[in-house]
N, C-alpha and C positions, 0 to 999 in steps of 0.2 A: 504493499499499499504506499509506504513512505517513498519508495523510488518510483513507482508509477505516478503518484501525485506531483513529485518534483519534475518530472518528464513532461506532464500534461500542462503544468502552469507553475513554473519555477518561481515566478515573482509574487505569487499569492502569499499573503501574511498567514502562515500556519499557526504561529503561536504569538502571545505577548509575553515578554520576559523583562522583570525589572533589572535595571543596570545598577552600577555601584552607587550611584545617586538615587536610587529607588524610584527612577523615572521608567515607565514602561516603554519598551522599544519592540518592533516587530521582528520576528524570526521568519524569513520566507520558507518555502516548501524546499528549495534548492539548498538553503543554509542548513536546514534540519538534516536533509539527506546527506549533506556532506559531514556534519557531526556525527550522525549515526554511523556512517562509513568509517571515519576516522577512529571513533571510540571502538567499533568492532574489531578493527585492525589492531588497536592496542591490547584488546582482551585477548585476541589470537596469540599476539606475541608474548603476553603473559601466561600462556598456557591453558586458557579456557577453550574448551572444544565442544563440538556438537554433542548433546545429551548432558553435559555438566550441568550441575545445579548451583545457583548463585543466589544468595540471600541479599535483599535490600532492606534496610532498616532506616527509615528517615521520616520526616514529616513530608507533606505534600509540596513538591518543588519541581521545577523544570528538568532538573538533572535525573529524578527518578524516571520520568517518561523518556528521556535520552537513553538511560541505561536499559530500560525494559526494551525498546525498539532495537538497541545495538546487540543486545543479548538474544533476542528473538532472531535477528538477522543471521545469527551464526549457529542457531539451532539449540541454544542453551535454555534451560528451564528456570524461570525466576520464582524465588520463593519469598514472598513479601512478609515483613515482620512488622508490628506496631512499634513506634517509637518509644511507646511507655511500656513495652514488654519487660518483665522481670528477667533476671538472670537465669533462672529455672525454666521460664517460658522459652526464652531464647535457646537455652540448651537442648530442651526437648525438640524444637523444630529444626534446629541445625542437624541434630543427631538422626532424628527420624527421616528426614529428607536427605541425608548423606550430602550435605551441602560442602562443596569444595573450596568456595570463595565467598566473600561477603563484601557488600558495599555499605558503609554507615555515614551518617550525616555529620556526626561531630565526635568530639573526644569522650564524652559521656557514653555514648553508644559503643565506642571503642573499648572502654574500659568494662562494660557490661559483658561483652564478649571475652575480654581478656580474663575475667573471673572463672571462666568455664572452659577456656581454651585447651586446658590440659586433658580434658575429657573428649576432645573432638579431634582425633588424630587425622581424620580425612580433610580438615580445614586448613588449607595452606596459604591462601591469600586473603588480605584485608585492605581495603581502600577507604579512604576518609574523604568525603566530599569537601569538607570545610578547611582540608589540608592540601587541596590542588589535586585531587584523585583524576579528574577529568583531563586536565592538562598533561600530567604524568603519564596517562594512558595513551592520549594523542601522540606524544614524543616517542613512547615505546613502540608504536605501530608504524613509524615512518618507513621501516624497512619492508613490510609487508605490501606485496602487490594487491590492487583491488580486486583482481580475478580470484584471489583466494576467499575473499569475503563472498564474492558472487557465487562460488561454487558452494559454499555452505547454505547461502541463502536458497539456493536452487535445490537443495536437499530437504528443505523444510517442506512438509505436505500439511493439507489440513488436519490431518489425524496427529500431527507431531504435537507433543506437549508444549503448551505455552507456559504454565504457571501451575504451582502447587500452593493453594491458599489454605491455610490453617484456620479451623473454625473458631469462633469466639462465642462465649456464652453457653457452651454445651457442658455437660456433666464429665468429670474426668479430664483427661488430657485432650487437648486440641487434636482434631482429626484433619490430615491433609486431603484436600479435595483437589484431584486432578483435573485440570481444565485444558482442552486442546485449542488450537488456533480456530478450528471450525465452531467450537463452542463459543468462543468469544465473538467471532464474526457474526453468527447467527443471532446471538444476543444483542449485538450492537446495531445489526440491520433491523431488527424488530423496534428497538428503542428509537431509531431514527425515524422509522415510519409513524411511530405513535406521537413522538414529540418532535416533528420536523423543524419548527422555529429555533429550538434549542441546540439542534446538532447539525443543522445545514446552514452553510453561509454561501450567500451570492455576492458576487464582486460589488454590487450596487447597494447592498443593505447593511454592510459592516457589522453583521453579527459577530458577537463574541460570546463565549461561556468561560466563566471563572470557576475553577474547580478547587474547592477546599476540603472535600471529603477526603478521609484517609485512603491512600492508595493500597493499604494493607487489606482493606476490605474489598470484596468483589464488587459491590456497587460503585465504589470509587474508581476501580479499574475499568469497569464497563463504561462510565462515563468518559474516562480518558480515550478508550478504544473507539467509542462512537464519535467523540469530538474529532479524532484524527481521521476517521473512516468518512464522516460527513463533511470534512473540509471546513469546519468551523473554526474560527480563531480562538486557541484555547490558552488561558492563562492559569497559573497556579498561585495558591495563596496558602501559606503554612497555617495561619490562623486568621480567623476574622475579627476585625476591629474597625473602628471608625476611619481610620486613615488609609484602610486597604485599597 
């Protein structure tokens, strides 16, 4: 979807993103495609492979969506975790899903994982968004040819696993729910049809959708996928307040 949209309308505003001065600026479809490609190359350079499971622990922000699509591009399975998860909850999800790498937002999240990392022998990579993880991976991938990414992308099928989302509010330990790319696309297509003004943008109407729901929850992820699929300009807000 990301690569097709960039080919069809490269200058369309695909995202709104706050800069260092907290001002919104547009990210075009072509720019997002290029960022996804660069990040995917970096992930490959760092050893992430088709079918690997990578966790994301963060509030709702642009980089989460960027990592989602970069990981999906190379056929990795994303395991989302709430930013408020306890150390034992984090351990269970990382252990149960056999996660080999994790992306966290800040040092507190990194320390949460650090308290249980001795019990997670399969976890061998940890990247921190607020410590320049995206740029670090961009630089790591400069020696990877674009075609390597495209080979991985072509190997992804509708039946391939997109994400493993752990339940919340259930008795006992959370259960990992496996969701395929076909599952996500079917759900997103249905929602777009039911709520077209929210998830469909035309060049002359300037429609935008601000996403503040947690991306660790399936509904938040569905809104993300529907926004990208429907070509609406999507913005991210970690928490809602008057100045947002």
